[in-house]
C-alpha positions as CSV (number, residue, x, y, z in Angstrom):
1,M,-8.5,9.2,20.9
2,R,-11.2,6.9,19.6
3,F,-9.3,4.9,17.0
4,I,-11.3,3.5,14.0
5,Q,-10.3,-0.1,14.7
6,T,-11.9,0.1,18.2
7,L,-15.3,1.5,17.0
8,K,-18.4,-0.6,17.1
9,E,-22.0,-0.3,16.1
10,G,-24.0,2.1,18.3
11,D,-21.0,4.2,19.4
12,H,-21.3,7.9,19.5
13,V,-18.1,9.6,18.3
14,L,-16.9,13.1,18.9
15,E,-13.4,13.0,17.5
16,H,-10.8,14.2,15.0
17,Y,-10.0,12.1,11.8
18,F,-8.2,12.6,8.5
19,C,-10.6,13.1,5.7
20,K,-9.2,10.9,3.0
21,D,-12.0,11.4,0.5
22,K,-15.1,13.5,0.0
23,Q,-17.7,13.0,-2.8
24,K,-21.0,14.8,-3.4
25,M,-23.6,12.3,-4.2
26,V,-27.3,12.3,-5.1
27,T,-29.9,9.8,-3.9
28,K,-32.5,8.2,-6.2
29,A,-35.0,10.8,-4.8
30,G,-32.7,13.6,-5.9
31,K,-31.4,14.6,-2.5
32,N,-27.8,15.7,-2.1
33,Y,-25.5,14.0,0.4
34,F,-21.8,13.5,1.0
35,N,-19.9,10.2,0.9
36,V,-16.7,10.6,3.1
37,T,-13.8,8.4,3.9
38,L,-12.2,8.9,7.3
39,Q,-8.8,7.7,8.3
40,D,-6.5,7.2,11.3
41,K,-3.4,5.1,11.8
42,T,-5.6,2.0,12.5
43,G,-7.6,2.1,9.3
44,T,-10.4,3.8,7.3
45,L,-14.1,4.2,7.8
46,N,-16.8,5.1,5.4
47,A,-19.1,7.9,6.5
48,K,-22.2,9.6,5.2
49,I,-23.6,13.1,5.7
50,W,-27.3,12.8,4.8
51,D,-28.5,16.2,6.1
52,L,-26.6,19.2,4.9
53,T,-27.5,21.4,7.8
54,P,-25.7,24.6,9.0
55,Q,-23.7,22.3,11.4
56,I,-22.0,20.9,8.3
57,F,-19.2,23.3,7.9
58,D,-17.1,23.6,4.7
59,F,-14.3,21.0,4.6
60,N,-12.2,19.3,2.0
61,K,-10.6,16.0,1.4
62,N,-6.9,15.6,2.6
63,Q,-7.8,17.7,5.6
64,M,-8.1,17.0,9.3
65,V,-11.8,17.3,10.5
66,K,-13.7,16.9,13.8
67,I,-16.9,15.0,13.6
68,D,-20.0,14.3,15.7
69,A,-21.3,11.0,14.5
70,Q,-23.1,7.8,15.2
71,I,-21.6,4.4,14.2
72,T,-24.0,2.1,12.3
73,S,-23.7,-1.0,10.2
74,Y,-24.5,-1.4,6.5
75,Q,-24.2,-4.7,4.6
76,G,-21.9,-6.0,7.3
77,D,-19.5,-3.0,7.3
78,L,-19.3,-0.2,9.9
79,Q,-20.3,3.3,8.8
80,A,-20.5,6.7,10.4
81,N,-23.5,8.9,10.1
82,I,-22.2,12.4,10.6
83,Y,-24.4,15.1,12.1
84,R,-21.8,17.8,12.6
85,I,-18.4,18.3,11.0
86,R,-15.8,21.1,10.8
87,P,-12.1,21.5,9.9
88,S,-9.8,20.7,12.9
89,E,-7.7,23.5,14.4
90,P,-3.9,23.3,14.8
91,G,-3.0,21.9,18.2
92,E,-6.3,19.9,18.5
93,Y,-4.8,16.6,17.4
94,D,-1.5,14.6,17.2
95,L,-0.6,13.9,13.6
96,A,1.0,10.6,14.6
97,D,-2.4,9.3,15.4
98,F,-3.5,9.6,11.8
99,I,-0.6,8.4,9.7
100,R,-0.6,4.6,9.6
101,Q,3.0,3.3,9.5
102,T,4.8,0.0,9.4
103,D,5.4,-1.8,12.6
104,K,8.8,-3.0,11.2
105,D,12.1,-1.2,11.9
106,V,12.6,0.7,8.6
107,E,16.4,1.0,9.1
108,Q,16.7,-2.7,9.8
109,L,14.8,-3.4,6.6
110,Y,17.0,-1.0,4.7
111,K,20.2,-2.7,6.1
112,G,18.7,-6.1,5.0
113,L,18.3,-4.8,1.4
114,L,21.9,-3.5,1.4
115,R,23.1,-7.0,2.5
116,R,21.2,-8.6,-0.4
117,I,22.8,-6.1,-2.8
118,G,26.2,-7.2,-1.4
119,E,25.4,-10.7,-2.5
120,V,24.9,-9.7,-6.1
121,R,27.9,-10.9,-8.0
122,D,27.2,-9.4,-11.4
123,P,29.0,-6.0,-11.3
124,K,26.5,-4.3,-13.6
125,L,23.4,-5.4,-11.7
126,R,25.1,-4.5,-8.4
127,Q,26.0,-1.1,-9.8
128,L,22.4,-0.5,-10.9
129,L,21.1,-1.4,-7.4
130,E,23.6,0.8,-5.7
131,S,22.8,3.7,-7.9
132,F,19.2,3.6,-6.5
133,F,19.6,2.3,-2.9
134,V,23.1,3.7,-2.0
135,D,23.9,6.7,-4.1
136,D,20.4,8.4,-4.6
137,A,19.6,10.1,-1.3
138,K,16.3,11.5,-2.6
139,F,15.1,8.2,-3.9
140,I,16.1,6.4,-0.6
141,K,14.1,8.8,1.5
142,R,11.0,8.4,-0.6
143,F,11.5,4.6,-0.8
144,K,11.6,4.4,3.0
145,E,8.6,6.5,3.6
146,H,6.3,5.6,0.7
147,P,3.2,3.4,0.8
148,A,3.2,0.3,-1.4
149,A,-0.4,1.0,-2.6
150,K,-3.2,3.5,-2.2
151,S,-5.6,1.1,-0.6
152,V,-5.1,-2.7,-1.2
153,H,-2.0,-3.6,0.7
154,H,0.8,-2.0,2.7
155,N,-1.0,1.3,2.2
156,Y,0.8,3.2,5.0
157,L,4.1,5.0,5.8
158,G,6.9,2.6,5.2
159,G,4.7,0.2,3.4
160,L,6.8,0.1,0.3
161,I,10.1,-0.9,1.9
162,E,8.3,-3.4,4.1
163,H,6.7,-5.0,1.0
164,V,9.8,-5.0,-1.1
165,S,11.9,-6.5,1.7
166,A,9.5,-9.4,2.0
167,V,9.4,-9.9,-1.8
168,V,13.2,-10.0,-1.9
169,E,13.3,-12.6,0.9
170,N,10.6,-14.7,-0.7
171,A,12.2,-14.5,-4.1
172,V,15.7,-15.4,-2.7
173,Y,14.2,-18.5,-1.0
174,M,12.6,-19.7,-4.2
175,A,15.7,-18.9,-6.3
176,D,17.8,-21.0,-4.0
177,A,15.3,-23.9,-4.2
178,Y,15.5,-24.3,-8.0
179,P,18.8,-25.1,-9.8
180,G,19.7,-22.9,-12.8
181,V,17.9,-19.8,-11.7
182,D,19.9,-16.6,-12.0
183,R,20.0,-15.5,-8.4
184,D,21.5,-12.0,-9.2
185,L,18.7,-11.3,-11.6
186,V,16.0,-12.4,-9.1
187,I,17.4,-10.2,-6.4
188,T,17.7,-7.2,-8.7
189,G,14.2,-7.7,-10.2
190,A,12.6,-8.1,-6.7
191,M,14.3,-5.0,-5.4
192,L,13.3,-2.9,-8.4
193,H,9.8,-4.4,-9.3
194,D,7.8,-1.7,-7.4
195,I,10.1,1.4,-7.5
196,G,7.6,3.1,-9.9
197,K,5.4,3.5,-6.8
198,V,7.4,6.5,-5.7
199,R,6.2,8.3,-8.8
200,E,2.7,6.7,-9.0
201,L,1.6,7.9,-5.6
202,T,2.0,11.1,-3.6
203,E,3.5,11.1,-0.2
204,M,1.7,10.2,3.0
205,P,-0.8,10.9,4.5
206,V,-2.5,11.8,1.2
207,A,-1.2,8.9,-1.0
208,E,-3.3,9.9,-4.0
209,Y,-2.4,9.0,-7.6
210,T,-0.2,11.5,-9.4
211,D,-1.0,12.4,-13.0
212,A,1.7,10.1,-14.2
213,G,0.3,7.4,-11.9
214,Q,-3.1,7.7,-13.3
215,M,-2.0,7.7,-16.9
216,L,0.9,5.3,-16.8
217,G,0.8,3.3,-13.6
218,H,3.7,2.1,-11.5
219,I,4.8,-0.8,-13.8
220,I,5.5,1.5,-16.8
221,L,6.9,4.2,-14.5
222,G,9.3,1.7,-12.9
223,Y,10.2,0.3,-16.3
224,N,11.1,3.8,-17.4
225,M,13.1,4.6,-14.2
226,V,15.2,1.4,-14.6
227,Q,15.7,1.9,-18.3
228,E,16.8,5.5,-17.9
229,R,19.2,4.5,-15.1
230,M,20.7,1.7,-17.2
231,N,21.2,4.0,-20.1
232,R,23.0,6.5,-17.8
233,L,25.3,3.9,-16.4
234,G,25.9,2.3,-19.8
235,A,27.5,-0.9,-20.9
236,F,24.6,-3.2,-20.0
237,P,24.3,-6.2,-22.4
238,R,21.1,-6.0,-24.3
239,T,19.9,-9.4,-23.2
240,Q,20.5,-8.6,-19.6
241,Q,18.5,-5.4,-19.9
242,E,15.6,-7.2,-21.5
243,L,15.5,-10.0,-18.9
244,L,15.4,-7.4,-16.0
245,L,12.9,-5.2,-17.7
246,H,10.7,-8.2,-18.4
247,I,10.6,-8.9,-14.7
248,I,9.2,-5.4,-14.0
249,L,6.7,-5.6,-16.8
250,S,5.4,-9.0,-15.9
251,H,5.4,-9.0,-12.1
252,H,1.6,-8.7,-11.8
253,G,1.4,-12.1,-13.5
254,E,-1.6,-11.8,-15.8
255,L,-2.7,-9.3,-18.4
256,E,-6.0,-8.7,-16.7
257,F,-4.1,-7.7,-13.5
258,G,-2.2,-4.9,-15.3
259,S,0.9,-6.7,-16.5
260,P,1.8,-5.7,-20.1
261,K,3.4,-9.1,-20.3
262,V,3.0,-12.5,-18.5
263,P,6.1,-14.0,-16.9
264,M,8.2,-15.9,-19.6
265,T,11.3,-16.7,-17.6
266,R,11.9,-18.6,-14.3
267,E,13.2,-15.4,-12.7
268,A,10.1,-13.4,-13.7
269,M,7.8,-16.1,-12.4
270,I,9.6,-16.2,-9.1
271,V,9.4,-12.5,-8.6
272,H,5.7,-12.5,-9.6
273,F,4.8,-15.2,-7.0
274,A,7.0,-13.6,-4.4
275,D,5.1,-10.3,-4.9
276,N,1.7,-11.9,-5.1
277,I,2.0,-13.9,-1.9
278,D,3.2,-11.0,0.1
279,A,0.4,-8.7,-1.2
280,K,-2.3,-11.3,-0.5
281,M,-1.0,-12.3,2.9
282,K,-1.0,-8.6,3.9
283,V,-4.6,-8.2,2.7
284,M,-5.7,-11.3,4.7
285,E,-3.8,-10.2,7.8
286,T,-5.2,-6.7,7.8
287,F,-8.8,-7.7,7.0
288,V,-8.9,-10.4,9.7
289,E,-7.4,-8.0,12.3
290,E,-9.8,-5.1,11.4
291,D,-13.0,-7.2,10.8
292,P,-15.6,-6.5,13.5
293,S,-17.7,-9.5,12.8
294,D,-18.5,-12.0,15.6
295,G,-17.5,-15.7,15.2
296,H,-14.8,-17.4,13.2
297,W,-15.6,-15.7,9.8
298,T,-15.1,-12.2,8.5
299,S,-17.4,-10.3,6.3
300,F,-17.0,-10.7,2.5
301,N,-13.6,-9.5,1.2
302,R,-14.2,-8.0,-2.3
303,F,-10.5,-8.0,-3.3
304,L,-10.0,-11.7,-2.5
305,N,-13.7,-12.6,-3.4
306,R,-14.2,-14.7,-0.3
307,N,-14.9,-14.7,3.5
308,L,-11.8,-15.3,5.6
309,Y,-11.5,-17.6,8.7
310,K,-10.6,-15.9,12.0
311,P,-8.8,-18.2,14.4
312,E,-9.1,-17.8,18.1
313,K,-6.8,-15.1,19.5
314,K,-4.2,-16.7,21.7
315,D,-3.7,-15.3,25.2
316,P,-0.1,-14.0,25.4
317,Q,-0.1,-14.9,29.1
318,K,-0.5,-18.6,28.5
């Protein structure tokens, strides 16, 4: 198996990949071509089909395909020029090679979240968390398997629980550092801030936006999920509901980043920063690891709007 992360300019590739996206495009000269996104468990690769010859068999996105291609470079990024492509046949590939997944132990992450729930002293907030993370088997399964995003960060099997676990730990650390912060509210908000992702995105390996995800987004979906659950459980003080829902609505921090509200409480600010640092650190980690550039600097990262420094890799034998 030639994994995407190992490919370099000039390589000839005859291999199976997951076709994550396929778009029919037109050049300025009016010539049709396909823009394709290929995926395996190590990452994604942009590909082009310039010549629509008889060797280009019919294929669809969200399908395994076999390609015959040359790896080139365009504006600093690797790209595959595909000469032949066809749908893969069952038995020709191992699906585990194509579904990226967390390198963390999911069950250990889940146990860590349960321990944090046990630290919540407020009975209503603890009951709310248990209703999702202890009593709701369908939600728990999806939460453990879901990606945290379509493309930006933690976009792989188990990415959501990995991300939420890190956000909870970051948030607890900050809550303990500042007197007067409602620790129970911080833990609850951190655990629930991204639960709308299970309705925003379809399951792996596709991880496409659902209709509700496109129209509402995970912040509103998560808000609705928590509000509905609190209504079902009953007896939540109105102020407590509003403080918790505010954390969910404001966790992206700024209006231009999709938050309907900006953080207006210390607890909301803590969850926002805990979420933001974990997302950005994962973007940086992944980009540095996958960048093929020589030297100490990566190519330009469009999400972070900068180049990133690449330190020397340490020899594990030393």
